[in-house]
N, C-alpha and C positions, 0 to 999 in steps of 0.2 A: 567564494570560489573554491576556497582549499579544504572546507569541508564540507563541501557538495565530496571534489575529489573525495575522500576519505573514505564517504556512505560509498559510492562509487565503486573502489578496491574493495571493498568489505563482499560487496561479490560476482559472481562473474556476472557482468554486465554485458559481453558479449553476443551472452545465450537471450536475452531477454525481450520479450517479441510485441507487439502494439498487442493487448486481447480486449476490448471494447465488450464480449459477451462478462470478464469477468466484475463486472460492474453492473448487478440486476437491476436498475433504482442510477435511472443518472441524474445525478442534482444540478449538470448545464441545461440539459434538456429544455428548460427556460427560461433562463438564464445562462449563456456565453463562459462566465465568468467565473460558474459555479463547476468548472467544467472539469468533473476530476479522473482523469488521464491512469489509466491502467496497462502494466504491461507481465508475465511471466514471462520464465526461463520454459523450455521446453518436453522437458523433464514433467514440471507443474511443485517444482522444487523449491520454487523464489519466486516471488510479488511482489509487484514497487506498487502500488497506488497515492499521488500529489492531489489532495485539498486544499486549489490556493486558496478557501478564506473560511480556511476552520468545516467546523458543523459533520453532518454522517454520512459517512455510506454506506450500502449496501451492498454486500458482495457474494457472489454465490464458494460460498465454500469449496460448495461439494469436489472443485473444479479444481481443488491442490491437494497434493501431500499431505497425509499425515504419516505420524503425528508434525504439531506443528508448532510456532509462536508468532506472534505480530507479537511488532513493536512500534511505535513512533518515535520518528528523527526528529528534530525542534533546527531546518535550515540553517535558524536563524544563531545558533550556540553550538548546535555538531551535538549535543545529550539529547538520550537515551531515554523512553519511559513506554512501561510495560501495557498493551497494548491488548495481552489475552492468548488463552489460549485460542486453536480452528478448534471448531464443533460443527460437526455435517449439518446439510444442510447450507442456505444465504447462514448470514452472521451481517450485524451492522456495526458499524465499526464505530466510533463516535473523537473524534480531534479533542485534545486537553481546550486550547480559545480559541478562537477566532480568527486565527492567525495564518500563514499557510504551512503544510506540517506534511508530513512524508507515511504512507503507512507500509512498511516492512516488513515483513511472511513470507518464512524459512520451514523447510521442515526438518526437523535430529538428524544429522548428518551416521 
């Protein structure tokens, strides 16, 4: 829990709102255990998606502020790894493995 607290303390969590439309192709449509939950801030400067079993998720990158960078947060260790820069249109992100991961996207300040 301490790791997740550090994660949420690093962003304006109080401004996050559910945004199911951010997920273009919902992996959990056929299997609820794969449901990807997505939130973003009202100004689209930050977004978070939770992948419960790794895999890939396609997001509507056009709905987010640019320039922005994406990175993976490992909720088991608290470590970060790059997920690349945000592109135009839709963009697919693939988790590092099949465990749960948090995708963190933030616009440059």
